[in-house]
C-alpha positions as CSV (number, residue, x, y, z in Angstrom):
1,X,-17.2,6.2,-1.4
2,X,-15.9,5.5,2.1
3,X,-13.1,3.1,2.5
4,X,-15.3,0.8,4.6
5,X,-17.7,0.6,1.7
6,X,-15.0,-0.3,-0.8
7,X,-13.3,-3.0,1.3
8,X,-16.6,-4.9,2.0
9,X,-17.4,-8.6,2.2
10,X,-17.6,-9.0,-1.6
11,X,-14.2,-7.4,-2.1
12,X,-12.6,-9.5,0.7
13,X,-14.1,-12.6,-0.8
14,X,-12.5,-12.0,-4.2
15,X,-9.3,-10.2,-3.1
16,X,-7.0,-13.2,-2.8
17,X,-5.7,-14.7,-6.0
18,X,-3.3,-17.4,-4.9
19,X,-0.3,-17.8,-7.1
20,X,-1.2,-15.1,-9.6
21,X,-1.4,-11.3,-9.9
22,X,-0.1,-9.6,-6.8
23,X,-0.1,-12.9,-5.0
24,X,2.3,-14.4,-7.5
25,X,5.5,-15.8,-5.9
26,X,7.7,-13.5,-8.0
27,X,5.7,-10.5,-6.6
28,X,5.4,-11.6,-3.0
29,X,8.9,-13.1,-2.6
30,X,11.0,-10.0,-3.3
31,X,8.7,-7.8,-1.1
32,X,9.0,-10.2,1.8
33,X,12.8,-10.5,1.4
34,X,13.2,-6.7,1.4
35,X,10.8,-6.1,4.4
36,X,12.5,-8.8,6.4
37,X,15.9,-7.1,5.7
38,X,14.5,-3.6,6.7
39,X,12.9,-4.9,9.9
40,X,16.5,-5.6,11.0
41,X,15.7,-8.2,13.6
42,X,12.9,-6.1,15.1
43,X,9.1,-5.9,15.0
44,X,7.1,-4.7,12.0
45,X,3.7,-2.9,11.8
46,X,1.7,-3.0,8.6
47,X,-0.7,-0.2,7.9
48,X,-3.8,-1.6,5.9
49,X,-2.8,-5.2,6.5
50,X,-5.8,-6.5,4.5
51,X,-5.9,-10.3,4.1
52,X,-2.2,-10.7,5.0
53,X,-0.7,-11.0,1.6
54,X,2.7,-9.9,2.9
55,X,2.2,-10.1,6.6
56,X,1.6,-13.9,6.7
57,X,4.8,-14.9,4.8
58,X,6.7,-12.2,6.7
59,X,5.6,-13.6,10.0
60,X,6.6,-17.0,8.7
61,X,10.1,-15.6,8.2
62,X,10.3,-15.0,12.0
63,X,9.5,-11.2,11.9
64,X,6.8,-10.3,14.5
65,X,4.1,-8.5,12.6
66,X,1.2,-6.4,13.9
67,X,-1.5,-5.0,11.6
68,X,-3.9,-2.1,11.3
69,X,-7.0,-2.2,9.1
70,X,-10.4,-0.5,8.9
71,X,-12.1,-3.4,7.1
72,X,-13.7,-6.2,9.3
73,X,-14.3,-8.5,6.3
74,X,-10.6,-8.2,5.2
75,X,-9.5,-9.0,8.8
76,X,-11.9,-12.0,8.8
77,X,-10.2,-13.3,5.7
78,X,-6.8,-12.8,7.3
79,X,-8.0,-14.8,10.3
80,X,-8.4,-17.9,8.0
81,X,-4.6,-17.8,7.6
82,X,-3.2,-16.6,11.0
83,X,-4.8,-16.2,14.4
84,X,-4.7,-13.1,16.7
85,X,-1.7,-14.4,18.6
86,X,0.4,-14.9,15.5
87,X,-0.6,-11.6,13.8
88,X,-2.4,-9.1,16.1
89,X,-4.6,-6.6,14.3
90,X,-5.9,-3.3,15.5
91,X,-9.1,-2.0,13.9
92,X,-8.6,1.6,13.0
93,X,-7.6,4.4,10.6
94,X,-3.9,4.2,9.7
95,X,-3.6,8.0,9.8
96,X,-4.7,8.2,13.5
97,X,-4.8,4.8,15.2
98,X,-2.5,4.1,18.1
99,X,-0.9,0.6,18.4
100,X,0.8,-0.6,21.6
101,X,4.6,-0.9,21.4
102,X,7.3,0.5,19.2
103,X,8.6,-1.0,15.9
104,X,11.7,-1.0,13.8
105,X,9.6,-1.1,10.6
106,X,6.2,0.4,9.5
107,X,5.2,-0.5,6.0
108,X,2.4,0.5,3.6
109,X,2.3,-1.3,0.3
110,X,0.5,-1.6,-3.0
111,X,-0.6,2.1,-3.4
112,X,-2.6,2.1,-0.2
113,X,-1.5,5.5,1.1
114,X,-3.4,6.9,-1.9
115,X,-6.6,5.6,-0.3
116,X,-6.3,8.6,2.0
117,X,-8.0,11.2,-0.1
118,X,-6.5,14.5,1.3
119,X,-3.0,15.7,1.6
120,X,-3.6,16.4,5.3
121,X,-4.6,12.7,5.9
122,X,-1.5,11.5,4.0
123,X,0.8,13.8,6.1
124,X,-1.0,12.5,9.2
125,X,-0.2,8.9,8.1
126,X,3.5,9.7,7.9
127,X,3.4,11.3,11.4
128,X,1.5,8.3,12.8
129,X,4.2,6.0,11.4
130,X,6.9,8.1,13.0
131,X,5.1,7.9,16.4
132,X,5.3,4.0,16.3
133,X,8.9,3.7,15.3
134,X,12.0,3.4,17.5
135,X,14.9,5.9,16.7
136,X,16.4,4.8,13.5
137,X,13.3,3.0,12.4
138,X,12.0,2.9,8.9
139,X,8.8,3.6,7.1
140,X,8.4,1.9,3.7
141,X,5.8,3.0,1.0
142,X,5.1,1.2,-2.3
143,X,3.3,3.5,-4.7
144,X,2.6,4.1,-8.4
145,X,3.8,7.1,-10.3
146,X,0.9,9.1,-11.8
147,X,0.8,8.7,-15.6
148,X,-0.2,12.2,-16.4
149,X,2.2,12.3,-19.4
150,X,-0.3,10.0,-21.1
151,X,-3.1,12.6,-20.8
152,X,-3.3,14.9,-23.9
153,X,-5.3,18.1,-23.5
154,X,-9.0,17.3,-23.1
155,X,-8.5,13.6,-22.1
156,X,-9.3,12.5,-18.6
157,X,-8.6,8.8,-18.6
158,X,-5.8,6.3,-19.2
159,X,-5.9,2.5,-19.7
160,X,-3.1,1.2,-17.5
161,X,-3.7,-2.6,-18.1
162,X,-5.4,-4.6,-20.8
163,X,-5.3,-8.4,-20.4
164,X,-7.6,-11.3,-21.2
165,X,-10.7,-10.9,-19.1
166,X,-9.5,-7.6,-17.5
167,X,-9.2,-3.9,-18.3
168,X,-7.8,-1.4,-15.8
169,X,-8.7,2.3,-16.4
170,X,-8.0,5.4,-14.4
171,X,-9.9,8.7,-14.6
172,X,-8.1,11.8,-13.4
173,X,-9.1,15.0,-11.7
174,X,-5.9,16.9,-12.0
175,X,-7.2,19.9,-10.0
176,X,-7.6,17.9,-6.8
177,X,-5.0,15.2,-7.6
178,X,-7.7,12.6,-7.5
179,X,-8.0,9.3,-9.5
180,X,-10.7,6.8,-9.7
181,X,-9.5,3.3,-10.7
182,X,-12.0,1.3,-12.7
183,X,-11.5,-2.5,-12.8
184,X,-13.5,-4.3,-15.5
185,X,-13.6,-8.1,-15.3
186,X,-15.4,-10.2,-17.9
187,X,-15.6,-13.5,-19.7
188,X,-16.9,-14.5,-23.1
189,X,-20.4,-13.3,-22.3
190,X,-21.9,-9.9,-22.9
191,X,-21.7,-8.7,-19.2
192,X,-18.8,-7.2,-17.4
193,X,-18.3,-6.6,-13.7
194,X,-17.0,-3.1,-12.6
195,X,-15.4,-2.3,-9.3
196,X,-14.0,1.2,-8.5
197,X,-11.8,2.8,-5.9
198,X,-10.9,6.5,-5.3
199,X,-7.3,7.7,-4.7
200,X,-5.3,10.8,-4.2
201,X,-2.2,10.5,-6.3
202,X,1.2,11.7,-4.9
203,X,4.3,12.7,-6.8
204,X,7.6,11.3,-5.3
205,X,8.8,14.8,-4.5
206,X,5.6,15.5,-2.6
207,X,5.9,12.2,-0.8
208,X,9.4,13.2,0.3
209,X,8.2,16.5,1.7
210,X,5.6,14.6,3.7
211,X,8.4,12.5,5.1
212,X,10.4,15.6,6.1
213,X,7.4,17.1,7.9
214,X,7.2,13.9,10.0
215,X,10.9,13.9,10.7
216,X,12.0,11.3,8.2
217,X,14.9,11.3,5.7
218,X,14.7,9.5,2.4
219,X,17.1,6.5,2.7
220,X,16.4,4.9,-0.7
221,X,14.1,4.7,-3.7
222,X,13.9,1.9,-6.2
223,X,11.6,1.0,-9.0
224,X,10.6,-2.3,-7.4
225,X,11.2,-4.6,-4.4
226,X,14.2,-6.2,-6.1
227,X,16.1,-3.0,-6.2
228,X,15.8,-1.9,-9.8
229,X,16.9,1.6,-10.5
230,X,14.2,4.3,-10.3
231,X,14.1,6.4,-13.4
232,X,11.8,8.8,-15.2
233,X,10.3,5.9,-16.9
234,X,9.5,3.9,-13.8
235,X,5.8,3.3,-13.2
236,X,6.1,2.4,-9.5
237,X,8.5,3.0,-6.6
238,X,9.5,1.5,-3.2
239,X,10.6,4.4,-1.0
240,X,12.3,3.8,2.3
241,X,12.2,6.7,4.9
242,X,14.2,6.6,8.1
243,X,14.1,8.4,11.4
244,X,17.3,9.8,12.7
245,X,19.0,7.3,15.1
246,X,18.9,10.0,17.9
247,X,15.2,10.9,17.3
């Protein structure tokens, strides 16, 4: 599955869930607060901007935001919320694209770096972020922690969410560090709808090494956008990498 095939018109049409899920105010609010703080009065660049879940409210806070995305349908959805002058978007691969200007903040949220399916592409993404930052600029990544401790010998899948009308299930290929996320949505009928997306999972320590290869230092890591402590029980993390001020 290519990323362009995953993020198609059907996905874009159903992606936004105003007020609930990842669009809930209690999810969006802390993320926007933290990103605005980290932008430190400068410009922000969002890799994989999608439909503008965070970019639109961040721009509304007065932070100039530019985006990068491969998906035309997702960008079209964004355009129903903000025009090109308000949030410019460059069509391209976040690992290689060049965007005009320099930024104080580059950010990549909601596990999206794992959509790059090789370690080399993920390292290239770090280096691309560094190329777009001013000295002292920050690169922020939100990512899940692989749940391999849930896999007993011989088992290849974990259920990571079970809620009314929804089951989320991941299948693991531990040799290649690959995961396929399966999203089952259903009602009271007999039929369910399945969508899938492939990922390459990354341990926090491996992510830190990618940052070092691109010239970054780890500035902070928390379990969420509100600043909760990151522990060995945390399922997600928000990691902030910073270039040296004299870079």
